C-alpha positions as CSV (number, residue, x, y, z in Angstrom):
1,M,23.3,-0.7,-6.2
2,K,19.8,-2.3,-7.2
3,R,17.2,-0.3,-5.7
4,P,15.2,-0.3,-3.7
5,S,17.4,-2.7,-1.4
6,P,15.8,-5.0,0.8
7,K,16.3,-2.5,4.1
8,E,14.8,0.2,2.0
9,L,11.8,-2.1,1.5
10,F,11.4,-2.4,5.4
11,N,11.7,1.1,6.1
12,K,9.0,2.0,3.3
13,L,6.8,-0.8,4.8
14,R,7.5,0.9,8.7
15,E,6.8,4.5,7.4
16,A,3.5,3.3,5.4
17,K,2.4,1.3,8.5
18,N,3.1,4.1,10.9
19,A,1.4,6.6,8.9
20,A,-1.8,4.5,8.4
21,A,-1.4,3.9,12.5
22,N,-1.7,7.6,12.8
23,G,-4.9,8.0,10.0
24,N,-2.6,9.8,7.7
25,V,-3.8,8.3,4.6
26,A,-5.1,9.8,1.3
27,L,-6.7,7.2,-1.2
28,L,-5.7,8.2,-4.9
29,N,-8.9,6.7,-6.7
30,Q,-11.5,6.7,-4.0
31,S,-14.0,4.9,-6.6
32,V,-11.9,1.9,-7.7
33,L,-10.8,1.5,-4.1
34,A,-14.5,1.5,-3.1
35,I,-14.7,-1.5,-5.6
36,D,-12.0,-3.5,-4.4
37,A,-13.2,-2.9,-1.2
38,I,-16.4,-4.5,-1.8
39,D,-14.1,-7.6,-3.4
40,L,-12.5,-8.0,0.3
41,D,-15.6,-7.7,2.4
42,Y,-14.9,-4.2,4.1
43,V,-16.5,-0.7,4.1
44,I,-13.9,1.7,3.0
45,D,-15.3,4.7,4.9
46,N,-14.9,3.5,8.3
47,E,-13.2,0.0,8.1
48,L,-9.9,0.7,6.1
49,L,-8.0,2.5,9.0
50,K,-8.7,0.0,11.3
51,F,-7.0,-2.9,9.4
52,L,-4.6,-1.3,6.7
53,P,-1.6,-0.9,9.5
54,E,-2.0,-4.7,10.1
55,C,-2.3,-5.7,6.4
56,L,1.2,-3.7,6.0
57,A,2.9,-5.2,9.1
58,E,1.8,-8.5,7.8
59,I,4.1,-7.7,4.5
60,K,7.9,-8.2,4.0
61,P,10.4,-6.8,1.9
62,A,10.9,-10.2,-0.3
63,E,7.0,-9.8,-1.3
64,Y,8.0,-6.4,-3.8
65,V,6.9,-6.8,-6.6
66,G,7.5,-3.3,-8.2
67,L,10.1,-1.9,-10.6
68,Y,13.7,-1.7,-9.7
69,P,13.9,1.4,-9.3
70,P,10.6,2.0,-8.2
71,Q,8.1,3.5,-10.9
72,R,7.1,6.9,-10.5
73,S,3.8,8.1,-10.2
74,Y,2.5,10.2,-13.6
75,E,-1.2,11.0,-11.3
76,T,-1.6,14.4,-10.8
77,E,-2.0,14.5,-6.9
78,I,1.3,12.3,-6.3
79,K,3.3,13.1,-9.5
80,G,7.0,12.1,-9.6
81,L,6.6,10.2,-6.3
82,E,7.9,6.4,-6.2
83,L,5.3,3.6,-6.1
84,F,6.0,0.4,-3.8
85,A,4.2,-2.5,-4.9
86,Y,3.7,-5.5,-2.8
87,R,2.0,-8.9,-3.0
88,A,1.3,-10.8,0.2
89,H,-0.6,-13.3,2.0
90,S,-3.1,-11.5,4.4
91,D,-4.1,-13.4,7.5
92,T,-6.3,-10.3,8.0
93,F,-8.4,-11.2,4.8
94,N,-7.4,-14.8,4.6
95,C,-6.4,-14.4,1.0
96,E,-3.6,-12.8,-1.3
97,I,-3.5,-9.4,-1.6
98,Y,-2.0,-6.5,-3.8
99,I,-1.4,-3.2,-2.2
100,K,0.5,-0.6,-4.2
101,F,1.6,2.9,-2.0
102,A,3.3,6.0,-2.5
103,L,4.7,8.1,0.6
104,A,4.9,11.9,0.8
105,E,6.2,12.9,4.2
106,D,4.7,11.2,6.6
107,F,1.3,10.6,4.7
108,L,0.4,7.4,2.9
109,W,-1.3,7.5,-0.6
110,L,-2.9,4.2,-1.1
111,V,-3.0,3.5,-5.2
112,S,-4.1,-0.3,-5.2
113,F,-5.3,-2.7,-2.5
114,H,-7.3,-5.7,-3.2
115,K,-7.6,-9.5,-4.0
116,N,-4.8,-10.4,-6.0
117,R,-5.4,-10.7,-9.6
């Protein structure tokens, strides 16, 4: 069976959205994400958690652009966790965004979040 399946991708998006809504978000590389935040015109410190659940809710499983099976992270903080990457149009930002994340228990690790390049 090819993984992740559409059902698995739907569930991962739901888990990510719930984690973000509960404030359970960690930034893997805060300085890189901060630079990307400028491009999307938001302040990472106080605005990210306001719209991240909204952005995740806009994404559909068919917009997955990651590997089959998902790539595993080599970064120390999330070593071995599967990475889920999506490219989708965001009504929130009125542009196409790219987001990559990993999930650990009820926690969302934000790896990338920027305008699609």
